[in-house]
C-alpha positions as CSV (number, residue, x, y, z in Angstrom):
1,M,0.0,0.0,0.0
2,R,1.2,3.5,-0.8
3,Y,-0.1,6.9,0.5
4,L,0.6,10.4,-0.7
5,V,0.5,13.5,1.4
6,A,1.0,17.0,-0.1
7,T,2.6,19.7,2.0
8,D,3.1,23.4,1.5
9,G,4.7,24.0,4.9
10,S,1.5,25.4,6.5
11,T,0.1,24.3,9.8
12,V,-2.9,22.8,8.0
13,S,-0.6,20.7,5.8
14,D,1.3,19.6,8.9
15,T,-1.9,18.2,10.2
16,A,-2.3,16.3,6.9
17,V,1.2,14.9,7.2
18,E,0.5,13.7,10.8
19,R,-2.8,12.1,9.7
20,A,-1.2,10.4,6.7
21,A,1.7,9.1,8.8
22,R,-0.7,7.6,11.4
23,E,-2.7,5.9,8.7
24,A,0.4,4.6,7.0
25,S,1.6,3.2,10.2
26,V,-1.7,1.5,11.0
27,W,-1.9,0.0,7.4
28,D,1.8,-0.6,7.0
29,A,1.8,1.6,3.9
30,D,4.7,3.5,2.4
31,L,4.3,7.3,2.5
32,D,5.3,9.7,-0.3
33,V,5.5,13.3,0.9
34,V,5.3,15.8,-1.9
35,H,5.7,19.6,-2.3
36,V,4.9,21.5,-5.5
37,L,7.0,24.4,-6.8
38,T,4.4,26.6,-8.5
39,P,5.0,28.8,-11.6
40,E,4.2,31.9,-9.5
41,T,6.7,34.0,-7.6
42,K,6.7,33.7,-3.8
43,L,7.8,35.7,-0.9
44,V,10.3,33.6,1.2
45,D,11.8,35.1,4.3
46,G,11.1,38.6,3.0
47,D,12.7,38.0,-0.4
48,I,11.0,37.6,-3.7
49,V,11.9,34.2,-5.1
50,L,11.3,33.0,-8.7
51,P,10.4,29.4,-9.5
52,G,13.5,27.4,-10.4
53,E,15.9,29.6,-8.5
54,E,18.1,27.9,-6.0
55,D,16.4,29.7,-3.1
56,A,13.0,28.3,-4.1
57,V,14.4,24.8,-4.4
58,D,16.2,25.1,-1.0
59,H,13.1,26.4,0.7
60,A,11.0,23.6,-0.9
61,E,13.5,21.0,0.3
62,E,13.3,22.4,3.8
63,I,9.5,22.0,3.8
64,L,9.9,18.4,2.6
65,D,12.6,17.6,5.2
66,A,10.4,19.1,8.0
67,A,7.4,17.1,6.8
68,A,9.4,13.9,6.6
69,E,10.7,14.4,10.1
70,T,7.1,14.9,11.3
71,A,6.0,11.7,9.5
72,D,8.9,9.8,11.0
73,V,8.0,10.8,14.5
74,V,4.3,10.2,14.2
75,A,4.6,6.9,12.4
76,D,7.5,5.7,14.5
77,R,8.8,4.4,11.1
78,D,8.4,0.7,12.0
79,G,7.8,-1.0,8.8
80,I,7.0,2.0,6.6
81,T,9.1,4.0,4.2
82,V,8.8,7.8,4.0
83,E,10.1,9.3,0.7
84,T,10.0,13.0,-0.3
85,H,9.4,14.3,-3.8
86,L,9.7,17.8,-5.2
87,L,7.2,18.4,-8.0
88,T,6.6,21.4,-10.3
89,G,3.6,22.9,-11.9
90,R,0.1,23.7,-10.8
91,P,-0.3,22.0,-7.4
92,A,-3.5,20.0,-7.9
93,E,-2.5,18.7,-11.3
94,A,1.0,17.9,-10.1
95,I,-0.4,16.0,-7.1
96,T,-2.9,14.0,-9.0
97,T,-0.6,13.2,-11.9
98,Y,2.0,12.0,-9.4
99,A,-0.6,9.9,-7.6
100,D,-1.7,8.2,-10.8
101,N,1.9,7.6,-12.0
102,A,3.1,6.3,-8.6
103,G,0.1,4.1,-8.1
104,V,-0.8,5.5,-4.7
105,D,-3.9,4.2,-2.9
106,A,-4.9,7.4,-1.1
107,I,-4.1,11.1,-1.0
108,F,-4.0,13.4,2.0
109,V,-4.1,17.2,1.8
110,G,-4.9,20.1,4.1
111,H,-8.2,21.8,3.6
112,R,-6.4,25.0,2.6
113,G,-3.0,26.4,2.3
114,S,-1.9,29.9,3.3
115,S,-5.3,31.4,2.4
116,E,-7.6,32.0,5.3
117,R,-10.5,33.1,3.0
118,R,-12.0,29.8,2.2
119,R,-13.1,26.7,4.1
120,V,-11.8,24.4,1.5
121,G,-9.1,25.7,-0.7
122,S,-9.0,25.5,-4.5
123,V,-6.1,23.0,-4.5
124,A,-8.0,20.6,-2.2
125,K,-11.2,20.9,-4.2
126,T,-9.4,20.3,-7.5
127,V,-7.5,17.3,-6.0
128,I,-10.8,15.8,-5.0
129,D,-12.2,16.4,-8.5
130,K,-9.2,15.0,-10.4
131,A,-8.1,12.2,-8.1
132,S,-8.8,8.6,-9.1
133,V,-8.2,7.4,-5.4
134,P,-9.8,8.4,-2.1
135,V,-8.8,11.9,-0.8
136,T,-8.7,12.8,2.9
137,V,-8.9,16.5,3.5
138,T,-7.7,17.5,7.0
139,R,-8.5,20.5,9.1
């Protein structure tokens, strides 16, 4: 069994990582933790970072490392493998394409990223619409 959890480094996605790690541990599933570098510019530690720049990749890898560490602690890593993957593109499409290609059995996402305006964010909604496997949206 293989699960996928997407993280953007937000508190909400941290909750998704924890939930996915607990489920993976219970079901003895491997866990793929993914982060998507988007085509838009971002503000990272007060600096504007363009996609593909070394700072953007470094920041993304820090997010993945922190999520993998959280998954390791929560799942206690007995019998499961936690792998990280840096994806690029539009988040929902990158997540669902990866899920299809990797043959994952379930996807976990936070209900929204950094936007406080919506109950369920556009990425989570689109993942639900496009996914061919069950999607768990955490709060």
